[in-house]
C-alpha positions in Angstrom: 98.7 81.4 102.0 96.5 82.2 98.6 93.0 82.6 99.3 90.2 82.3 96.7 87.6 85.1 96.7 84.4 85.4 94.6 83.1 88.8 93.9 79.6 89.2 95.5 77.8 89.3 92.0 79.7 86.2 91.1 79.2 84.4 94.4 75.3 84.7 93.9 75.0 84.0 90.4 77.7 81.1 89.5 76.6 77.7 89.0 77.8 74.8 91.3 79.5 73.1 88.2 81.4 76.3 87.3 82.2 77.0 91.0 83.7 73.6 91.3 85.8 74.1 88.1 87.2 77.3 89.6 88.0 75.9 93.0 89.9 73.0 91.2 91.8 75.3 89.0 92.9 77.4 92.1 94.1 74.5 94.1 96.2 73.4 91.0 97.7 76.9 90.4 98.6 77.8 93.8 100.6 74.8 95.0 103.8 76.4 93.5 105.1 79.7 95.2 105.0 82.4 92.7 104.9 86.3 92.4 103.2 89.3 90.7 100.0 89.2 89.1 99.1 86.2 86.7 96.1 85.4 84.9 95.1 81.9 84.3 92.8 80.6 81.5 89.6 79.0 82.8 87.4 78.9 79.5 85.8 80.8 76.7 82.6 81.6 75.2 80.9 83.8 72.7 77.9 86.0 73.6 75.0 86.9 71.2 77.1 89.9 69.9 80.1 87.5 68.8 82.2 89.0 71.7 84.7 86.8 73.2 84.0 86.2 76.7 87.4 84.9 78.6 87.0 83.8 82.1 90.2 83.6 84.0 91.4 83.4 87.8 93.5 86.4 88.6 96.2 85.7 91.0 97.3 88.4 93.1 100.6 87.0 94.5 101.6 90.3 96.0 101.0 91.4 99.8 99.1 94.6 98.6 96.1 95.1 96.8 95.8 95.0 92.9 93.6 97.4 91.1 93.1 97.0 87.2 92.4 100.6 85.7 92.2 101.2 82.0 94.7 98.5 81.2 95.7 96.7 78.0 95.1 92.9 78.2 95.9 90.5 75.1 94.2 87.0 74.9 96.2 84.4 72.9 95.3 80.9 71.7 98.0 78.7 70.7 100.5 81.4 70.7 98.6 83.7 68.3 97.2 87.1 69.6 93.1 86.9 69.0 92.4 90.2 70.8 93.7 93.1 72.8 91.7 95.4 74.8 91.5 97.9 77.5 89.8 96.9 80.9 89.4 98.2 84.5 88.0 96.1 87.3 85.3 97.6 89.5 86.9 96.1 92.8 90.4 95.5 94.0 91.8 92.0 94.7 93.3 91.8 98.0 96.7 90.9 98.5 97.7 86.9 98.3 94.3 86.4 96.8 92.9 84.8 93.3 89.4 85.7 92.0 87.5 84.5 89.0 86.6 87.4 86.1 85.3 87.3 82.9 86.9 90.0 80.5 84.6 90.7 77.3 86.6 91.6 74.5 84.8 93.6 71.9 85.1 96.1 69.1 84.3 98.8 71.8 87.4 98.1 74.1 90.0 97.0 71.6 93.4 98.9 71.7 96.4 98.9 70.0 98.3 99.7 73.3 100.9 97.1 74.2 99.3 94.8 76.6 100.3 94.6 80.2 99.0 91.3 80.8 98.3 88.3 78.7 96.0 85.6 78.9 97.2 82.4 77.4 95.2 79.7 76.4 
């Protein structure tokens, strides 16, 4: 059974309204059996530097832990690629667990590598 996990810094700082959005999205996404690792788009924002902040739920449907290390991820809006960057997570996502995370797409982490994962909005 899939569990929802908030990384400790997220757990301390997420607003009640955003927590509710994450929980509702999690409950909708995990009703159908799935496998592998999938990224579900939650929301998008721009920071003061003009960087895209893309918040997702990372679903690890596998039995083993998932560790994201120097991995290319592409962000798409309406089928068009908007950004492609390399990311690492500071923590592992346990098996059968979903965790919210925000990826910051900036000029400093842009890549032309073929993306291993995609985020669709």
